[in-house]
A tleap script that builds the chain and sets N, CA, C and O, in Angstrom:
source leaprc.protein.ff14SB
mol = sequence {
  NMET GLN PHE LEU GLN ALA ASN PRO LEU ALA
  GLY LEU ASP TRP PRO VAL ARG MET LEU VAL
  THR GLU GLU ALA ASP SER SER VAL SER ILE
  ALA TRP THR ASP PHE ALA TYR VAL GLN ARG
  ARG TYR ARG ILE ALA GLY LYS ASP ALA GLN
  LEU ASN MET ALA SER GLU VAL ALA ALA ALA
  ILE ALA HIE SER THR SER CLYS
}
set mol.1.N position { 67.166 15.943 -115.962 }
set mol.1.CA position { 67.941 15.718 -114.754 }
set mol.1.C position { 67.743 16.906 -113.818 }
set mol.1.O position { 67.683 18.057 -114.249 }
set mol.2.N position { 67.645 16.599 -112.544 }
set mol.2.CA position { 67.377 17.614 -111.533 }
set mol.2.C position { 68.437 18.702 -111.473 }
set mol.2.O position { 68.116 19.859 -111.198 }
set mol.3.N position { 69.684 18.357 -111.723 }
set mol.3.CA position { 70.756 19.349 -111.637 }
set mol.3.C position { 70.643 20.361 -112.778 }
set mol.3.O position { 70.911 21.549 -112.601 }
set mol.4.N position { 70.244 19.873 -113.939 }
set mol.4.CA position { 70.081 20.774 -115.077 }
set mol.4.C position { 68.867 21.671 -114.892 }
set mol.4.O position { 68.862 22.814 -115.349 }
set mol.5.N position { 67.848 21.165 -114.231 }
set mol.5.CA position { 66.692 21.997 -113.939 }
set mol.5.C position { 67.054 23.070 -112.919 }
set mol.5.O position { 66.543 24.188 -112.987 }
set mol.6.N position { 67.932 22.740 -111.973 }
set mol.6.CA position { 68.365 23.709 -110.969 }
set mol.6.C position { 69.196 24.811 -111.612 }
set mol.6.O position { 69.087 25.976 -111.230 }
set mol.7.N position { 70.025 24.449 -112.585 }
set mol.7.CA position { 70.841 25.421 -113.317 }
set mol.7.C position { 71.231 24.793 -114.651 }
set mol.7.O position { 72.090 23.911 -114.680 }
set mol.8.N position { 70.621 25.223 -115.755 }
set mol.8.CA position { 70.912 24.627 -117.063 }
set mol.8.C position { 72.397 24.653 -117.442 }
set mol.8.O position { 72.842 23.807 -118.218 }
set mol.9.N position { 73.160 25.593 -116.918 }
set mol.9.CA position { 74.587 25.649 -117.233 }
set mol.9.C position { 75.345 24.436 -116.693 }
set mol.9.O position { 76.458 24.152 -117.136 }
set mol.10.N position { 74.749 23.726 -115.745 }
set mol.10.CA position { 75.376 22.509 -115.224 }
set mol.10.C position { 75.555 21.471 -116.332 }
set mol.10.O position { 76.321 20.521 -116.172 }
set mol.11.N position { 74.864 21.645 -117.438 }
set mol.11.CA position { 75.030 20.767 -118.584 }
set mol.11.C position { 76.443 20.793 -119.149 }
set mol.11.O position { 76.831 19.896 -119.897 }
set mol.12.N position { 77.210 21.811 -118.796 }
set mol.12.CA position { 78.613 21.854 -119.210 }
set mol.12.C position { 79.423 20.737 -118.565 }
set mol.12.O position { 80.419 20.285 -119.129 }
set mol.13.N position { 78.998 20.291 -117.383 }
set mol.13.CA position { 79.702 19.220 -116.673 }
set mol.13.C position { 78.853 17.965 -116.546 }
set mol.13.O position { 79.180 17.069 -115.767 }
set mol.14.N position { 77.780 17.894 -117.295 }
set mol.14.CA position { 76.897 16.746 -117.223 }
set mol.14.C position { 76.625 16.244 -118.618 }
set mol.14.O position { 76.397 17.102 -119.471 }
set mol.15.N position { 76.616 15.012 -118.958 }
set mol.15.CA position { 76.763 13.902 -118.042 }
set mol.15.C position { 78.192 13.787 -117.525 }
set mol.15.O position { 79.131 14.333 -118.105 }
set mol.16.N position { 78.325 13.079 -116.447 }
set mol.16.CA position { 79.627 12.893 -115.818 }
set mol.16.C position { 80.506 12.059 -116.732 }
set mol.16.O position { 80.071 11.062 -117.307 }
set mol.17.N position { 81.728 12.484 -116.848 }
set mol.17.CA position { 82.707 11.737 -117.630 }
set mol.17.C position { 83.782 11.235 -116.682 }
set mol.17.O position { 84.148 11.913 -115.722 }
set mol.18.N position { 84.277 10.051 -116.959 }
set mol.18.CA position { 85.380 9.488 -116.184 }
set mol.18.C position { 86.559 9.285 -117.120 }
set mol.18.O position { 86.412 8.805 -118.244 }
set mol.19.N position { 87.713 9.656 -116.636 }
set mol.19.CA position { 88.947 9.486 -117.397 }
set mol.19.C position { 89.711 8.309 -116.810 }
set mol.19.O position { 90.049 8.305 -115.626 }
set mol.20.N position { 89.980 7.320 -117.639 }
set mol.20.CA position { 90.707 6.135 -117.204 }
set mol.20.C position { 92.066 6.160 -117.895 }
set mol.20.O position { 92.159 6.255 -119.119 }
set mol.21.N position { 93.117 6.074 -117.083 }
set mol.21.CA position { 94.466 6.069 -117.645 }
set mol.21.C position { 95.248 4.878 -117.103 }
set mol.21.O position { 95.039 4.434 -115.974 }
set mol.22.N position { 96.145 4.379 -117.929 }
set mol.22.CA position { 97.027 3.297 -117.502 }
set mol.22.C position { 98.433 3.867 -117.363 }
set mol.22.O position { 98.957 4.502 -118.278 }
set mol.23.N position { 99.022 3.628 -116.216 }
set mol.23.CA position { 100.365 4.129 -115.924 }
set mol.23.C position { 101.416 3.175 -116.493 }
set mol.23.O position { 101.097 2.066 -116.922 }
set mol.24.N position { 102.661 3.620 -116.491 }
set mol.24.CA position { 103.766 2.812 -117.011 }
set mol.24.C position { 103.899 1.485 -116.272 }
set mol.24.O position { 104.335 0.490 -116.850 }
set mol.25.N position { 103.520 1.470 -114.982 }
set mol.25.CA position { 103.618 0.238 -114.193 }
set mol.25.C position { 102.369 -0.642 -114.335 }
set mol.25.O position { 102.193 -1.601 -113.583 }
set mol.26.N position { 101.511 -0.315 -115.294 }
set mol.26.CA position { 100.261 -1.025 -115.592 }
set mol.26.C position { 99.150 -0.793 -114.580 }
set mol.26.O position { 98.093 -1.417 -114.677 }
set mol.27.N position { 99.365 0.091 -113.612 }
set mol.27.CA position { 98.272 0.434 -112.703 }
set mol.27.C position { 97.288 1.329 -113.450 }
set mol.27.O position { 97.651 2.004 -114.414 }
set mol.28.N position { 96.051 1.325 -112.995 }
set mol.28.CA position { 95.002 2.086 -113.643 }
set mol.28.C position { 94.514 3.175 -112.693 }
set mol.28.O position { 94.305 2.925 -111.505 }
set mol.29.N position { 94.335 4.376 -113.219 }
set mol.29.CA position { 93.798 5.491 -112.440 }
set mol.29.C position { 92.499 5.950 -113.081 }
set mol.29.O position { 92.365 5.963 -114.304 }
set mol.30.N position { 91.546 6.324 -112.239 }
set mol.30.CA position { 90.261 6.814 -112.716 }
set mol.30.C position { 89.996 8.157 -112.045 }
set mol.30.O position { 90.120 8.287 -110.827 }
set mol.31.N position { 89.633 9.149 -112.843 }
set mol.31.CA position { 89.367 10.486 -112.307 }
set mol.31.C position { 88.051 11.011 -112.863 }
set mol.31.O position { 87.663 10.688 -113.986 }
set mol.32.N position { 87.373 11.824 -112.064 }
set mol.32.CA position { 86.154 12.498 -112.499 }
set mol.32.C position { 86.003 13.757 -111.675 }
set mol.32.O position { 86.638 13.902 -110.631 }
set mol.33.N position { 85.169 14.663 -112.136 }
set mol.33.CA position { 84.948 15.915 -111.431 }
set mol.33.C position { 84.105 15.660 -110.190 }
set mol.33.O position { 83.060 15.014 -110.259 }
set mol.34.N position { 84.564 16.168 -109.068 }
set mol.34.CA position { 83.871 16.024 -107.800 }
set mol.34.C position { 82.516 16.731 -107.856 }
set mol.34.O position { 82.423 17.873 -108.305 }
set mol.35.N position { 81.472 16.047 -107.399 }
set mol.35.CA position { 80.132 16.623 -107.457 }
set mol.35.C position { 79.975 17.840 -106.550 }
set mol.35.O position { 79.169 18.723 -106.843 }
set mol.36.N position { 80.724 17.900 -105.466 }
set mol.36.CA position { 80.673 19.083 -104.602 }
set mol.36.C position { 81.173 20.304 -105.379 }
set mol.36.O position { 80.649 21.406 -105.215 }
set mol.37.N position { 82.177 20.105 -106.217 }
set mol.37.CA position { 82.675 21.192 -107.071 }
set mol.37.C position { 81.594 21.635 -108.054 }
set mol.37.O position { 81.373 22.832 -108.241 }
set mol.38.N position { 80.921 20.669 -108.680 }
set mol.38.CA position { 79.850 20.991 -109.632 }
set mol.38.C position { 78.742 21.767 -108.909 }
set mol.38.O position { 78.203 22.740 -109.436 }
set mol.39.N position { 78.420 21.323 -107.708 }
set mol.39.CA position { 77.387 22.000 -106.920 }
set mol.39.C position { 77.769 23.454 -106.630 }
set mol.39.O position { 76.952 24.362 -106.780 }
set mol.40.N position { 79.009 23.659 -106.216 }
set mol.40.CA position { 79.476 25.038 -105.940 }
set mol.40.C position { 79.559 25.854 -107.221 }
set mol.40.O position { 79.126 27.006 -107.256 }
set mol.41.N position { 80.108 25.267 -108.261 }
set mol.41.CA position { 80.312 25.992 -109.517 }
set mol.41.C position { 79.010 26.549 -110.073 }
set mol.41.O position { 78.967 27.680 -110.557 }
set mol.42.N position { 77.945 25.749 -110.001 }
set mol.42.CA position { 76.676 26.153 -110.592 }
set mol.42.C position { 75.645 26.589 -109.559 }
set mol.42.O position { 74.473 26.788 -109.877 }
set mol.43.N position { 76.098 26.734 -108.322 }
set mol.43.CA position { 75.230 27.202 -107.234 }
set mol.43.C position { 73.924 26.411 -107.174 }
set mol.43.O position { 72.834 26.982 -107.157 }
set mol.44.N position { 74.057 25.113 -107.142 }
set mol.44.CA position { 72.901 24.218 -107.075 }
set mol.44.C position { 72.540 24.035 -105.603 }
set mol.44.O position { 73.336 23.523 -104.815 }
set mol.45.N position { 71.349 24.453 -105.252 }
set mol.45.CA position { 70.898 24.373 -103.859 }
set mol.45.C position { 69.778 23.349 -103.732 }
set mol.45.O position { 69.030 23.097 -104.677 }
set mol.46.N position { 69.683 22.772 -102.553 }
set mol.46.CA position { 68.571 21.874 -102.259 }
set mol.46.C position { 68.667 20.511 -102.914 }
set mol.46.O position { 67.661 19.808 -103.009 }
set mol.47.N position { 69.833 20.122 -103.363 }
set mol.47.CA position { 70.001 18.833 -104.049 }
set mol.47.C position { 71.106 18.004 -103.389 }
set mol.47.O position { 71.728 17.163 -104.038 }
set mol.48.N position { 71.345 18.244 -102.096 }
set mol.48.CA position { 72.444 17.552 -101.416 }
set mol.48.C position { 72.305 16.034 -101.470 }
set mol.48.O position { 73.278 15.336 -101.751 }
set mol.49.N position { 71.114 15.519 -101.206 }
set mol.49.CA position { 70.916 14.068 -101.208 }
set mol.49.C position { 71.197 13.486 -102.595 }
set mol.49.O position { 71.824 12.434 -102.713 }
set mol.50.N position { 70.738 14.162 -103.629 }
set mol.50.CA position { 70.946 13.672 -104.999 }
set mol.50.C position { 72.430 13.735 -105.383 }
set mol.50.O position { 72.944 12.828 -106.037 }
set mol.51.N position { 73.101 14.796 -104.979 }
set mol.51.CA position { 74.529 14.924 -105.286 }
set mol.51.C position { 75.337 13.892 -104.510 }
set mol.51.O position { 76.308 13.348 -105.037 }
set mol.52.N position { 74.953 13.615 -103.267 }
set mol.52.CA position { 75.637 12.577 -102.498 }
set mol.52.C position { 75.449 11.213 -103.156 }
set mol.52.O position { 76.393 10.427 -103.235 }
set mol.53.N position { 74.251 10.933 -103.622 }
set mol.53.CA position { 73.983 9.666 -104.301 }
set mol.53.C position { 74.816 9.573 -105.587 }
set mol.53.O position { 75.396 8.524 -105.872 }
set mol.54.N position { 74.879 10.647 -106.353 }
set mol.54.CA position { 75.680 10.655 -107.581 }
set mol.54.C position { 77.146 10.397 -107.254 }
set mol.54.O position { 77.821 9.668 -107.980 }
set mol.55.N position { 77.641 10.981 -106.177 }
set mol.55.CA position { 79.030 10.759 -105.757 }
set mol.55.C position { 79.264 9.296 -105.392 }
set mol.55.O position { 80.292 8.720 -105.749 }
set mol.56.N position { 78.315 8.700 -104.685 }
set mol.56.CA position { 78.440 7.295 -104.305 }
set mol.56.C position { 78.425 6.381 -105.531 }
set mol.56.O position { 79.188 5.418 -105.600 }
set mol.57.N position { 77.570 6.680 -106.481 }
set mol.57.CA position { 77.494 5.873 -107.699 }
set mol.57.C position { 78.802 5.975 -108.478 }
set mol.57.O position { 79.332 4.958 -108.925 }
set mol.58.N position { 79.330 7.188 -108.647 }
set mol.58.CA position { 80.582 7.371 -109.380 }
set mol.58.C position { 81.726 6.638 -108.681 }
set mol.58.O position { 82.545 5.998 -109.340 }
set mol.59.N position { 81.787 6.726 -107.361 }
set mol.59.CA position { 82.839 6.033 -106.622 }
set mol.59.C position { 82.711 4.517 -106.763 }
set mol.59.O position { 83.715 3.814 -106.875 }
set mol.60.N position { 81.475 4.014 -106.759 }
set mol.60.CA position { 81.269 2.571 -106.928 }
set mol.60.C position { 81.697 2.115 -108.317 }
set mol.60.O position { 82.306 1.056 -108.465 }
set mol.61.N position { 81.385 2.897 -109.315 }
set mol.61.CA position { 81.799 2.566 -110.683 }
set mol.61.C position { 83.321 2.557 -110.779 }
set mol.61.O position { 83.908 1.629 -111.336 }
set mol.62.N position { 83.951 3.586 -110.238 }
set mol.62.CA position { 85.410 3.662 -110.282 }
set mol.62.C position { 86.041 2.492 -109.534 }
set mol.62.O position { 87.015 1.903 -110.003 }
set mol.63.N position { 85.494 2.161 -108.386 }
set mol.63.CA position { 86.033 1.064 -107.588 }
set mol.63.C position { 85.904 -0.268 -108.336 }
set mol.63.O position { 86.844 -1.062 -108.369 }
set mol.64.N position { 84.747 -0.501 -108.927 }
set mol.64.CA position { 84.532 -1.775 -109.628 }
set mol.64.C position { 85.383 -1.868 -110.892 }
set mol.64.O position { 85.767 -2.962 -111.304 }
set mol.65.N position { 85.671 -0.752 -111.490 }
set mol.65.CA position { 86.471 -0.736 -112.718 }
set mol.65.C position { 87.942 -0.959 -112.436 }
set mol.65.O position { 88.669 -1.484 -113.279 }
set mol.66.N position { 88.383 -0.559 -111.246 }
set mol.66.CA position { 89.809 -0.643 -110.942 }
set mol.66.C position { 90.228 -1.999 -110.380 }
set mol.66.O position { 91.389 -2.176 -110.011 }
set mol.67.N position { 89.316 -2.948 -110.309 }
set mol.67.CA position { 89.651 -4.290 -109.787 }
set mol.67.C position { 90.322 -5.123 -110.833 }
set mol.67.O position { 90.674 -6.274 -110.575 }
savepdb mol mol.pdb
quit
């Protein structure tokens, strides 16, 4: 993966994990680590397009799961 090649320590937050929780009212919440945070944390440069795509994919997965 390009992010791991940019900084192998990014493997601490990769692969992306999503936490799905059900609330008392039966609503479902989905959370994951923001890719901009991962980018800053590991000082990943020159991968903005890839990180934006990863963010879009994660949001699409979360959206489709919460229906």
